[in-house]
C-alpha positions in Angstrom: -178.2 77.3 177.0 -176.3 74.2 176.0 -174.6 74.2 172.6 -175.2 71.7 169.9 -171.9 70.7 168.3 -171.8 69.3 164.8 -168.8 67.4 163.5 -168.1 68.3 159.9 -165.7 66.4 157.7 -164.2 68.7 155.1 -162.2 67.6 152.1 -159.9 70.2 150.6 -156.4 70.7 149.3 -153.8 71.3 152.0 -150.1 72.1 151.8 -148.2 69.1 153.1 -145.4 70.4 155.2 -143.1 67.4 154.7 -143.2 67.4 150.9 -144.3 71.0 150.2 -147.0 69.8 147.8 -150.7 70.3 147.8 -152.5 67.1 148.9 -156.2 66.4 149.2 -157.1 65.9 152.9 -160.3 65.1 154.7 -160.3 66.4 158.2 -163.0 66.8 160.9 -163.9 70.1 162.4 -166.4 71.0 165.1 -168.9 73.9 164.8 -171.6 75.2 167.2 -174.9 75.5 165.2 -178.7 75.1 165.6 -179.2 72.8 162.6 -177.4 70.7 160.0 -178.1 73.5 157.4 -176.5 76.1 159.6 -173.6 73.8 160.4 -172.9 73.4 156.7 -173.1 77.2 156.2 -170.8 77.9 159.2 -168.1 75.4 158.3 -168.0 76.8 154.7 -167.7 80.3 156.1 -165.0 79.4 158.7 -163.0 77.4 156.2 -163.1 80.2 153.6 -160.7 82.1 155.9 -158.0 79.4 155.4 -158.3 78.9 151.6 -157.5 81.1 148.7 -160.3 82.2 146.4 -159.6 79.6 143.7 -159.7 76.7 146.2 -162.9 75.0 147.3 -164.0 72.6 149.9 -166.3 69.6 149.9 -168.3 68.7 153.0 -168.4 64.9 153.1 -170.3 64.4 156.3 -172.1 66.3 159.1 -173.2 64.6 162.3 -174.2 65.7 165.8 -171.2 65.3 168.1 -171.7 63.6 171.5 -169.7 66.1 173.5 -171.3 67.4 176.7 -168.8 70.3 176.9 -165.9 71.8 175.0 -162.9 73.2 177.0 -160.2 75.1 175.1 -157.0 75.9 177.0 -154.3 78.4 176.2 -151.0 77.2 174.6 -152.4 73.9 173.5 -152.7 72.6 170.0 -154.4 69.2 170.1 -157.9 68.1 171.1 -158.5 65.1 173.4 -161.8 63.2 174.1 -162.2 62.6 177.9 -164.7 60.1 179.1 -166.0 61.1 182.5 -168.2 58.8 184.6 -170.4 60.6 187.1 -171.1 58.4 190.1 -174.4 58.5 191.9 -175.7 56.2 194.7 -179.2 54.8 194.2 -180.9 54.8 197.6 -183.6 52.3 196.7 -181.5 49.6 195.2 -178.4 50.4 197.1 -176.3 50.3 194.0 -173.8 52.7 192.5 -174.9 54.2 189.1 -172.5 55.6 186.5 -173.5 58.1 183.8 -170.9 58.6 181.1 -170.3 61.9 179.4 -167.6 63.1 177.0 -165.6 66.3 177.2 -163.5 67.7 174.4 -160.4 69.2 176.1 -157.5 71.0 174.5 -154.0 70.0 175.6 -150.5 69.1 174.3 -150.4 65.5 175.6 -152.5 62.9 177.4 -151.2 63.9 180.9 -152.1 67.5 180.3 -155.5 66.5 178.9 -156.1 64.6 182.2 -155.1 67.6 184.2 -157.3 69.9 182.1 -160.2 67.5 182.5 -159.8 67.7 186.3 -159.7 71.6 186.0 -162.9 71.5 183.9 -164.6 69.2 186.5 -163.5 71.2 189.5 -167.0 72.7 190.3 -168.7 69.3 190.1 -170.5 68.5 193.3 -170.7 64.7 192.9 -168.1 62.0 192.6 -166.6 61.2 189.2 -163.9 59.2 187.6 -162.0 59.6 184.3 -161.8 56.1 182.8 -160.4 57.1 179.4 -158.7 59.9 177.5 -157.8 59.6 173.8 -156.5 62.0 171.2 -159.3 63.3 169.0 -159.0 63.7 165.2 -160.8 67.1 165.5 -158.5 69.7 163.8 -160.3 72.8 165.2 -163.4 74.0 167.0 -165.5 76.9 165.9 -167.8 78.1 168.7 -170.5 80.7 167.9 -168.9 83.2 170.3 -165.3 83.4 171.2 -165.8 86.1 173.8 -164.1 88.8 171.7 -165.5 92.2 171.2 -167.2 93.0 167.9 -169.4 89.9 167.8 -172.6 91.9 167.9 -173.5 91.1 164.3 -172.9 87.3 165.0 -175.0 87.5 168.1 -177.9 89.2 166.2 -177.7 86.6 163.5 -177.7 83.8 166.1 -180.6 85.2 168.0 -182.7 85.6 164.8 -181.9 82.0 163.7 -182.6 80.6 167.1 -185.9 82.4 167.3 -186.9 81.0 163.9 -186.6 77.4 165.3 -189.7 76.4 167.4 -188.7 75.2 170.9 -191.7 73.1 171.4 -195.2 72.8 170.2 -197.2 73.9 173.3 -201.0 73.7 173.3 -203.1 76.8 173.6 -205.0 76.3 176.9 -207.8 78.6 175.9 -208.5 76.7 172.7 -208.1 73.4 174.5 -210.7 74.5 177.1 -213.1 75.7 174.3 -212.8 72.2 172.7 -213.6 70.4 176.0 -216.6 72.7 176.7 -218.0 72.3 173.2 -217.7 68.5 173.5 -219.6 68.6 176.8 -222.4 70.6 175.3 -222.9 68.0 172.5 
């Protein structure tokens, strides 16, 4: 199952390390969610852990992020957007086709981001290039599951929410056949 990532811009008061004063900041965060409503709920819940009870946040924007995959790495504190071009050869036209996708990779600098992108792509069967890597403004990423124990409650909540969203509107073949037969009789 592929995750849908939502980029949430959050406005809140943050302690400025240089001046020691509280300043209003607007920063983007990434959450894994099944809808905009759930993304809003999740970012509010995740940010509550960083704020005192008297502080509040304002969500200024939520949009679907265009990341194909998210790759966190240990001992890294910044996020980089890696553009990866998958290369395929079109037999009929004899031309090379490129399909671009974006990975969000955690690293400390651009060189490490490149190396981490190569590690993330190691199981790829086809050819690819990495034409661009840039530092992302994303402050933190909140996946649904971090792999830690004790996430049973979150898994149950996720499953219930996922089951409440219809996957697709399939037709009932028995009813469709009954409609066809009734039209033929008329």
